[in-house]
C-alpha positions as CSV (number, residue, x, y, z in Angstrom):
1,M,60.4,-52.7,-29.0
2,Y,60.0,-54.8,-25.9
3,A,57.5,-57.6,-25.0
4,V,55.3,-58.1,-22.0
5,I,54.2,-61.8,-21.7
6,L,51.0,-62.3,-19.6
7,A,51.4,-65.7,-17.9
8,G,48.3,-66.0,-15.9
9,G,44.9,-67.8,-16.0
10,G,43.8,-71.1,-14.7
11,G,43.1,-72.9,-18.0
12,T,40.1,-74.8,-16.5
13,R,39.1,-76.2,-19.9
14,L,42.3,-78.2,-19.9
15,W,41.7,-79.8,-16.5
16,P,42.8,-82.3,-15.2
17,L,46.2,-81.6,-16.7
18,S,45.9,-77.9,-15.9
19,R,45.6,-77.2,-12.2
20,R,45.8,-74.2,-9.9
21,A,49.3,-75.1,-8.9
22,R,50.4,-75.6,-12.5
23,P,48.2,-73.7,-15.0
24,K,48.1,-74.0,-18.8
25,P,51.1,-71.7,-19.8
26,F,53.6,-74.0,-18.0
27,L,52.4,-77.3,-19.4
28,P,54.2,-79.1,-22.3
29,L,51.0,-79.6,-24.3
30,T,52.5,-80.1,-27.8
31,G,56.1,-81.2,-27.1
32,E,58.9,-81.0,-24.6
33,E,58.6,-77.2,-24.2
34,S,55.8,-75.5,-22.3
35,L,53.6,-72.9,-24.1
36,F,55.3,-70.2,-21.9
37,Q,58.8,-71.4,-22.9
38,R,57.8,-71.4,-26.6
39,T,56.4,-67.9,-26.3
40,V,59.7,-66.7,-24.8
41,T,61.6,-68.4,-27.6
42,R,59.3,-67.0,-30.2
43,V,59.8,-63.3,-29.3
44,A,63.5,-63.4,-28.2
45,P,64.9,-63.0,-31.7
46,L,62.8,-59.8,-32.1
47,V,63.4,-58.1,-28.8
48,G,66.3,-59.9,-27.2
49,E,66.2,-61.4,-23.7
50,A,66.7,-58.0,-22.2
51,G,63.4,-56.9,-23.8
52,I,61.2,-59.7,-22.4
53,Y,59.1,-59.0,-19.3
54,V,56.7,-61.4,-17.6
55,V,53.6,-60.7,-15.6
56,T,52.4,-63.7,-13.6
57,D,50.8,-64.7,-10.3
58,E,53.2,-64.5,-7.4
59,A,52.6,-68.2,-6.9
60,Q,54.0,-68.9,-10.4
61,L,57.1,-66.9,-10.2
62,E,59.2,-69.9,-9.3
63,A,57.8,-71.8,-12.4
64,V,58.8,-68.8,-14.5
65,R,62.3,-68.8,-13.1
66,K,62.7,-72.5,-13.8
67,Q,61.3,-72.4,-17.3
68,A,63.0,-69.1,-18.4
69,P,66.3,-69.0,-16.4
70,P,67.9,-66.3,-18.6
71,L,65.4,-63.8,-17.4
72,P,66.5,-61.9,-14.3
73,D,64.1,-61.1,-11.4
74,D,63.8,-57.5,-12.3
75,Q,62.1,-58.5,-15.5
76,L,59.5,-60.6,-13.7
77,L,56.4,-59.0,-12.2
78,G,54.3,-61.0,-9.7
79,E,50.7,-60.1,-9.1
80,P,49.3,-61.0,-5.6
81,F,46.2,-62.3,-7.3
82,G,44.5,-62.0,-10.7
83,R,42.5,-59.0,-11.7
84,N,42.3,-59.8,-15.4
85,T,44.4,-58.3,-18.1
86,A,43.7,-54.6,-17.6
87,A,45.5,-54.6,-14.2
88,A,48.3,-56.7,-15.5
89,V,49.0,-54.5,-18.5
90,A,48.7,-51.3,-16.4
91,L,51.2,-52.8,-13.9
92,A,53.7,-53.5,-16.7
93,A,53.2,-50.0,-18.2
94,L,54.1,-48.4,-14.9
95,A,56.6,-50.8,-13.4
96,V,58.7,-51.4,-16.5
97,E,60.9,-48.3,-17.0
98,R,61.3,-47.9,-20.8
99,P,61.2,-44.7,-22.9
100,G,57.7,-43.4,-23.5
101,D,57.9,-43.6,-27.3
102,E,59.1,-47.2,-27.2
103,V,56.7,-49.8,-28.5
104,M,55.4,-52.5,-26.2
105,A,54.0,-55.8,-27.5
106,V,51.6,-57.6,-25.1
107,L,51.0,-61.2,-25.7
108,P,49.5,-64.2,-23.8
109,A,51.9,-67.0,-22.7
110,D,49.6,-69.9,-23.6
111,H,49.1,-69.7,-27.3
112,M,50.6,-71.7,-30.2
113,V,51.9,-70.2,-33.4
114,T,53.3,-72.5,-36.1
115,D,54.7,-69.7,-38.4
116,E,57.0,-68.0,-35.9
117,D,58.9,-66.1,-38.5
118,G,55.7,-64.7,-39.9
119,F,54.6,-63.8,-36.3
120,R,57.7,-61.8,-35.7
121,R,57.3,-60.0,-39.0
122,A,53.7,-59.2,-38.0
123,L,54.8,-57.7,-34.7
124,G,57.3,-55.5,-36.6
125,T,54.6,-54.3,-39.0
126,A,52.3,-53.6,-36.0
127,A,55.0,-51.6,-34.4
128,E,55.2,-49.4,-37.4
129,A,51.5,-48.9,-37.4
130,A,51.6,-48.0,-33.6
131,A,54.2,-45.3,-34.1
132,D,51.5,-42.6,-34.5
133,G,50.0,-43.5,-31.1
134,S,47.5,-46.0,-32.3
135,F,46.6,-49.1,-30.4
136,V,47.2,-52.1,-32.8
137,T,45.8,-55.6,-32.3
138,L,46.6,-58.7,-34.4
139,G,43.5,-60.1,-36.1
140,I,43.7,-63.8,-36.8
141,T,42.4,-64.9,-40.1
142,A,39.4,-67.0,-39.3
143,S,39.1,-70.6,-40.6
144,G,35.4,-70.7,-39.9
145,P,32.6,-69.2,-37.7
146,E,34.1,-70.2,-34.4
147,T,31.9,-69.2,-31.4
148,G,34.5,-69.6,-28.8
149,Y,36.5,-66.5,-29.8
150,G,35.9,-62.8,-29.8
151,Y,35.9,-61.0,-33.1
152,I,37.4,-57.7,-34.4
153,V,35.3,-56.0,-37.0
154,G,37.1,-53.7,-39.5
155,A,35.9,-50.3,-40.6
156,A,35.0,-49.9,-44.3
157,E,37.7,-47.6,-45.7
158,D,40.2,-47.2,-48.5
159,G,43.9,-47.2,-48.1
160,Q,47.1,-49.1,-48.7
161,S,48.1,-49.7,-45.0
162,A,48.4,-53.3,-43.9
163,A,46.7,-52.2,-40.6
164,R,43.1,-50.9,-40.8
165,R,40.9,-49.1,-38.4
166,V,38.7,-51.1,-36.1
167,A,35.0,-50.4,-36.1
168,R,34.0,-52.6,-33.1
169,F,34.6,-55.7,-31.1
170,V,32.2,-58.6,-30.7
171,E,32.5,-61.0,-27.8
172,K,31.9,-64.7,-28.6
173,P,28.9,-64.6,-31.0
174,Q,26.4,-67.2,-31.7
175,R,27.1,-69.2,-34.9
176,E,24.7,-67.2,-37.1
177,Q,26.2,-63.9,-36.0
178,A,29.7,-65.3,-36.5
179,E,28.8,-66.3,-40.1
180,A,27.4,-62.8,-40.7
181,L,30.6,-61.2,-39.4
182,L,32.8,-63.2,-41.7
183,A,30.6,-62.4,-44.6
184,D,30.9,-58.6,-43.9
185,P,33.0,-57.0,-46.7
186,A,34.7,-54.7,-44.1
187,G,36.3,-57.8,-42.7
188,A,36.3,-59.6,-39.3
189,W,39.0,-61.5,-37.5
190,W,39.5,-63.6,-34.4
191,N,40.7,-61.6,-31.4
192,A,43.9,-63.2,-30.1
193,G,44.5,-60.7,-27.3
194,I,47.8,-59.7,-28.8
195,F,48.4,-55.9,-28.7
196,V,51.1,-53.5,-29.8
197,W,51.3,-49.8,-28.7
198,R,53.7,-47.1,-27.5
199,R,54.1,-47.0,-23.8
200,D,53.1,-43.4,-23.5
201,A,50.1,-43.9,-25.7
202,L,49.0,-46.8,-23.5
203,L,49.4,-44.7,-20.3
204,D,47.4,-41.9,-21.9
205,G,44.7,-44.3,-23.0
206,L,44.4,-45.9,-19.5
207,Q,44.2,-42.4,-18.0
208,R,41.4,-41.5,-20.3
209,H,39.4,-44.7,-20.1
210,A,40.4,-46.6,-17.0
211,P,41.8,-44.1,-14.4
212,D,40.3,-46.3,-11.6
213,I,42.8,-48.9,-12.5
214,L,45.8,-46.8,-13.5
215,E,45.8,-44.2,-10.7
216,P,45.7,-46.6,-7.7
217,L,48.5,-48.5,-9.2
218,R,50.5,-45.4,-10.0
219,Q,50.0,-43.8,-6.5
220,G,50.6,-47.1,-4.7
221,L,53.8,-47.9,-6.6
222,T,55.1,-44.4,-5.9
223,A,54.3,-44.7,-2.2
224,G,55.7,-48.2,-1.9
225,T,52.4,-49.7,-1.0
226,P,52.3,-53.5,-1.1
227,L,50.7,-54.7,-4.3
228,A,48.3,-56.9,-2.3
229,E,46.8,-53.8,-0.8
230,I,46.5,-52.0,-4.2
231,Y,45.0,-55.0,-6.0
232,G,42.3,-55.5,-3.5
233,D,40.3,-52.5,-4.7
234,L,41.1,-52.7,-8.4
235,R,38.3,-53.4,-10.9
236,A,38.7,-56.9,-12.5
237,T,38.3,-56.5,-16.2
238,S,40.1,-57.2,-19.5
239,I,42.2,-54.7,-21.4
240,D,39.7,-55.1,-24.3
241,Y,36.8,-53.7,-22.2
242,A,38.9,-51.2,-20.3
243,L,40.8,-49.7,-23.2
244,L,40.3,-51.1,-26.6
245,E,36.6,-50.9,-26.9
246,P,36.2,-47.3,-25.9
247,A,39.3,-46.3,-27.8
248,S,37.9,-47.9,-30.9
249,L,35.0,-45.4,-30.8
250,E,37.6,-42.6,-31.1
251,G,39.1,-44.2,-34.2
252,R,42.3,-44.9,-32.3
253,V,42.5,-48.7,-32.7
254,K,43.8,-50.6,-35.7
255,V,43.8,-54.3,-36.6
256,L,46.5,-56.0,-38.5
257,P,45.2,-59.2,-40.2
258,V,47.6,-62.1,-39.9
259,D,47.6,-65.8,-40.8
260,V,50.4,-67.4,-38.8
261,G,49.0,-70.8,-37.7
262,W,47.6,-69.4,-34.4
263,S,45.7,-71.4,-31.9
264,D,44.9,-70.6,-28.2
265,L,44.7,-74.4,-27.5
266,G,41.7,-73.4,-25.3
267,S,40.1,-76.8,-25.0
268,W,41.0,-80.5,-25.4
269,S,39.2,-80.5,-28.7
270,A,41.3,-77.6,-29.9
271,L,44.5,-79.4,-28.9
272,H,43.3,-82.6,-30.7
273,A,42.7,-80.6,-33.9
274,Q,46.1,-78.9,-33.7
275,L,48.0,-82.2,-33.0
276,A,46.1,-84.1,-35.7
277,E,47.0,-81.3,-38.2
278,Q,50.6,-81.3,-37.3
279,A,51.0,-85.1,-37.5
280,P,48.1,-86.4,-39.6
281,T,47.1,-90.0,-39.1
282,E,44.5,-92.0,-41.1
283,R,41.9,-92.0,-38.4
284,R,43.0,-88.9,-36.4
285,V,44.0,-90.9,-33.4
286,V,46.6,-88.8,-31.5
287,A,48.5,-89.8,-28.4
288,I,50.8,-88.1,-26.0
289,G,51.9,-91.0,-23.7
290,R,51.5,-94.7,-24.1
291,L,48.6,-95.8,-26.3
292,E,47.5,-99.0,-27.9
293,D,44.5,-98.5,-30.2
294,L,42.3,-100.7,-32.3
295,E,40.0,-99.1,-35.0
296,S,39.2,-95.9,-33.2
297,E,38.6,-92.5,-34.9
298,D,39.0,-88.9,-33.8
299,V,40.5,-89.7,-30.5
300,L,43.0,-87.8,-28.3
301,V,44.8,-89.6,-25.5
302,H,47.0,-87.4,-23.3
303,S,48.6,-89.5,-20.5
304,T,51.0,-88.4,-17.9
305,S,50.3,-91.3,-15.5
306,G,52.8,-93.7,-17.1
307,R,50.1,-96.3,-17.6
308,L,49.4,-97.9,-21.0
309,V,46.0,-96.6,-22.3
310,V,44.1,-99.0,-24.6
311,T,41.2,-97.8,-26.8
312,V,39.0,-100.0,-29.0
313,G,36.5,-98.7,-31.5
314,L,36.0,-95.2,-30.0
315,R,34.6,-92.3,-31.9
316,G,35.2,-88.6,-31.1
317,T,36.6,-89.1,-27.6
318,I,39.1,-87.3,-25.4
319,I,41.0,-89.3,-22.7
320,V,43.2,-87.5,-20.2
321,D,45.0,-89.8,-17.8
322,T,46.8,-88.1,-14.9
323,P,48.2,-89.8,-11.7
324,D,45.0,-88.9,-9.7
325,V,42.3,-88.2,-12.3
326,L,41.0,-89.9,-15.4
327,L,38.9,-87.8,-17.8
328,V,36.8,-89.4,-20.6
329,C,34.9,-86.8,-22.7
330,D,33.0,-86.6,-25.9
331,V,35.1,-84.3,-28.2
332,D,32.0,-82.2,-28.9
333,R,31.6,-81.5,-25.1
334,A,35.2,-80.5,-24.5
335,Q,34.2,-76.9,-23.7
336,D,32.1,-78.2,-20.8
337,V,35.1,-79.5,-18.8
338,R,35.2,-76.2,-17.0
339,R,31.7,-77.0,-15.6
340,I,33.2,-80.1,-14.0
341,V,35.8,-77.9,-12.4
342,D,33.1,-75.6,-11.1
343,Q,31.3,-78.7,-9.6
344,L,34.4,-79.9,-7.9
345,A,35.1,-76.4,-6.5
346,A,31.5,-76.3,-5.1
347,A,32.0,-79.7,-3.5
348,K,35.3,-78.5,-2.0
349,E,37.2,-81.2,-3.9
350,T,40.3,-79.0,-3.7
351,D,42.8,-81.9,-3.9
352,H,41.8,-82.3,-7.6
353,L,41.9,-78.6,-8.5
């Protein structure tokens, strides 16, 4: 088995800490290590350093080198610009020379997992399920009807296998639909975007369902065409849409349910919930940086400015203090931070992006 870590994305919901020049995977959100560093550390005992490959934006290659110095340059793939995960996975499938029947695990660089031993065991079980050419995805045991995640819906069937066939995928449902999915006896799980498959099965699946992505990359790499020229014409889409959804209609996709303390830390409210669970306090006031608080509740302060932040009597508030931007946000509106980023981009406030 080898691992392909996808270290891309802008993480706009974690602005102003996450910026174009330093996106979410490379930030130390929960401790001294960045999410990317933690991901490398998490999979290394399973695949070894020689089995870890990283796909990232060319502009982030230096950050990858600094944060994962044991990885040589021939294990780092730089994309000229993002075309979503289908292109990134196809590039790794073609550019990384491994045996066709070897199992590849694909995982994002910006997730948090508290049960890392359990996570590695799950990848091992998924690899066994993928040995027959199936595409296996990890399904996260849902703690509630979250509307910010996609869902994997199982197929009703008998059997003793830990991995079961996938019936369909549902993208970010409304709350009522999410509740109905979780009540379905066939089972439904959060889609974490973590996949396990044989390299030859992946190439075959992409040839069947996304030849417009695979073939330009194959021909261009063979001809030595610069990636920037190849990527310019590639369809921008996720591996879920390009491969997993059509393959599930053929009965070729399996889901392995797991409960490993997973979070994508996709918003400031999600980070607050995670940190408050890790280090519970009486009033759920969590601070990274200098804070002096008086009688507040449900507050996250994340400060990198070096200033002392003082809070008095706040309720449900996110405060992010960086050297050039101060964000104050209602915890229930944390998902809307991306809208502010869009407004700044439209106003050409590039210094703050």
